[in-house]
C-alpha positions as CSV (number, residue, x, y, z in Angstrom):
1,X,-3.0,-18.9,-2.9
2,X,-0.9,-15.9,-1.6
3,X,2.4,-17.7,-2.0
4,X,1.4,-19.2,-5.4
5,X,0.5,-15.6,-6.6
6,X,4.0,-14.5,-5.7
7,X,5.7,-17.4,-7.5
8,X,3.4,-17.6,-10.5
9,X,1.4,-14.3,-10.7
10,X,0.5,-14.7,-14.4
11,X,-1.1,-18.1,-13.9
12,X,-2.9,-17.3,-10.7
13,X,-4.2,-13.9,-11.9
14,X,-5.6,-15.6,-15.0
15,X,-7.4,-18.3,-13.0
16,X,-8.6,-15.9,-10.3
17,X,-9.8,-12.9,-12.2
18,X,-13.3,-14.3,-12.6
19,X,-13.5,-15.2,-8.8
20,X,-13.4,-11.5,-7.7
21,X,-15.7,-10.4,-4.9
22,X,-15.5,-7.8,-2.2
23,X,-15.4,-10.2,0.7
24,X,-12.2,-11.8,-0.7
25,X,-10.7,-8.3,-1.2
26,X,-11.6,-7.4,2.4
27,X,-10.1,-10.6,3.7
28,X,-6.8,-10.1,1.8
29,X,-6.5,-6.5,2.9
30,X,-7.3,-7.6,6.5
31,X,-4.5,-10.1,6.4
32,X,-2.2,-7.5,5.0
33,X,-3.1,-5.1,7.9
34,X,-2.6,-7.8,10.5
35,X,0.8,-8.7,9.2
36,X,1.8,-5.0,9.0
37,X,0.5,-4.4,12.5
38,X,2.4,-7.4,13.9
39,X,5.6,-6.2,12.4
40,X,4.9,-2.8,13.8
41,X,4.3,-4.3,17.3
42,X,7.4,-6.5,17.1
43,X,9.8,-3.9,15.8
44,X,8.5,-0.6,17.1
45,X,6.1,-0.8,20.0
46,X,7.7,-3.6,22.1
47,X,11.3,-2.2,21.8
48,X,10.0,1.2,22.8
49,X,8.1,-0.3,25.7
50,X,11.3,-2.1,26.9
51,X,13.4,1.0,26.4
52,X,11.0,3.1,28.5
53,X,11.2,0.4,31.2
54,X,15.0,0.7,31.2
55,X,15.1,4.5,31.1
56,X,12.3,5.0,33.6
57,X,12.2,2.0,35.9
58,X,10.0,3.7,38.5
59,X,7.3,4.4,35.9
60,X,5.7,1.4,34.4
61,X,4.1,2.4,31.0
62,X,0.5,1.4,30.9
63,X,-1.0,-0.8,28.3
64,X,-2.9,2.3,27.1
65,X,0.4,4.0,26.3
66,X,1.4,0.9,24.3
67,X,-1.9,0.8,22.4
68,X,-1.7,4.6,21.7
69,X,1.8,4.0,20.4
70,X,0.5,1.4,18.1
71,X,-1.9,3.9,16.6
72,X,1.0,4.9,14.4
73,X,0.7,1.5,12.6
74,X,-2.9,2.2,11.8
75,X,-2.2,5.6,10.5
76,X,0.7,4.4,8.3
77,X,-1.4,1.6,7.0
78,X,-4.3,3.9,6.2
79,X,-1.9,6.2,4.2
80,X,-0.7,3.1,2.3
81,X,-4.2,2.1,1.6
82,X,-5.2,5.5,0.3
83,X,-2.2,5.4,-2.1
84,X,-3.0,1.8,-3.0
85,X,-6.7,2.6,-3.7
86,X,-6.0,5.8,-5.6
87,X,-3.4,4.1,-7.9
88,X,-5.9,1.3,-8.6
89,X,-8.6,3.8,-9.3
90,X,-6.4,5.8,-11.7
91,X,-5.3,2.6,-13.4
92,X,-8.9,1.6,-13.8
93,X,-9.9,5.0,-15.2
94,X,-7.1,4.9,-17.7
95,X,-8.1,1.4,-18.7
96,X,-11.7,2.4,-19.3
97,X,-10.6,5.3,-21.4
98,X,-8.5,2.9,-23.5
99,X,-11.4,0.4,-23.7
100,X,-10.3,-2.1,-21.0
101,X,-12.7,-5.0,-20.6
102,X,-12.5,-5.8,-16.9
103,X,-14.1,-4.4,-13.8
104,X,-12.6,-2.4,-10.9
105,X,-13.5,-5.4,-8.6
106,X,-11.3,-7.7,-10.7
107,X,-8.4,-5.3,-10.7
108,X,-8.7,-4.7,-7.0
109,X,-9.0,-8.4,-6.2
110,X,-6.0,-9.4,-8.2
111,X,-3.8,-6.8,-6.5
112,X,-5.3,-7.7,-3.0
113,X,-4.0,-11.3,-3.5
114,X,-0.5,-10.0,-3.1
115,X,-1.5,-7.4,-0.5
116,X,0.2,-9.3,2.4
117,X,3.5,-9.4,0.6
118,X,3.3,-5.6,-0.2
119,X,2.5,-4.9,3.5
120,X,5.5,-6.8,4.7
121,X,7.9,-5.3,2.2
122,X,6.4,-1.8,2.8
123,X,7.1,-2.0,6.5
124,X,10.7,-2.8,6.0
125,X,11.6,-0.9,2.8
126,X,8.7,1.0,1.1
127,X,10.6,2.0,-2.1
128,X,11.0,-1.7,-2.9
129,X,7.3,-2.2,-2.2
130,X,6.5,0.4,-4.9
131,X,8.5,-1.5,-7.5
132,X,6.9,-4.8,-6.5
133,X,3.5,-3.1,-6.6
134,X,4.3,-1.8,-10.0
135,X,5.1,-5.3,-11.3
136,X,1.9,-6.9,-9.8
137,X,-0.1,-3.9,-11.0
138,X,1.2,-4.5,-14.6
139,X,0.2,-8.2,-14.4
140,X,-3.2,-7.3,-12.9
141,X,-4.0,-4.7,-15.5
142,X,-2.9,-7.0,-18.3
143,X,-5.1,-9.9,-17.0
144,X,-8.1,-8.0,-15.8
145,X,-8.4,-5.5,-18.6
146,X,-7.2,-7.6,-21.5
147,X,-4.3,-5.3,-22.6
148,X,-1.0,-6.1,-24.2
149,X,2.0,-6.1,-21.9
150,X,3.4,-2.8,-23.2
151,X,0.1,-1.0,-22.7
152,X,-0.2,-2.5,-19.2
153,X,3.3,-1.3,-18.3
154,X,2.5,2.2,-19.5
155,X,-0.8,2.3,-17.6
156,X,0.9,1.0,-14.4
157,X,3.7,3.5,-14.5
158,X,1.3,6.4,-15.3
159,X,-1.0,5.3,-12.5
160,X,1.8,5.1,-9.9
161,X,3.2,8.4,-11.0
162,X,-0.2,10.1,-10.8
163,X,-0.9,8.4,-7.5
164,X,2.3,9.9,-6.0
165,X,1.3,13.4,-7.0
166,X,-0.8,14.3,-3.9
167,X,2.0,12.9,-1.6
168,X,4.7,15.0,-3.5
169,X,2.5,18.1,-3.4
170,X,2.0,17.7,0.4
171,X,5.7,17.3,0.9
172,X,6.5,20.3,-1.3
173,X,3.9,22.5,0.4
174,X,5.3,21.5,3.8
175,X,8.9,22.3,2.8
176,X,7.9,25.6,1.2
177,X,5.2,26.4,3.8
178,X,5.1,26.8,7.5
179,X,7.4,24.0,8.3
180,X,10.2,24.6,5.9
181,X,12.1,27.0,3.7
182,X,9.3,29.4,3.3
183,X,8.7,29.8,7.1
184,X,10.8,32.9,7.5
185,X,9.8,34.6,4.3
186,X,7.8,37.8,4.5
187,X,6.1,39.6,1.7
């Protein structure tokens, strides 16, 4: 169904919106994490392990060091999941304010169907994954909440923008705070 949802999201989302349940959501998100983690191992952890073997041939890195290095994948995926969940929650709240008819479970399930694609694209090029997420979010909002395409686009753009606000504020506070431009300022 994952590949069908990528090729024909409108048809798949219409047929699947009434089949939403939390087990399917968990399964889809677990597949997304496993794919993300595999790409992280293949492209980050293993090359770093091989490089450390070349640079320090007398010291063999332990498997614990490799596993600790892979902790980065878990942290990055958790950050993506928080963003993902917050945007969905914002989209759902806006939908309810505008008298949307669907449930949060339906919205979450429809997006989780394409979660593995989003995880793969996010690993390689996260700005593109946001655009893809925006597209699928629009389709999911339209189908799960019963809105017009224009209203769904507006809700999706607003949700992604508001979902980015905490990330932008953290970056700004870091740049202006202890780690950046404001570090040398005295009052």
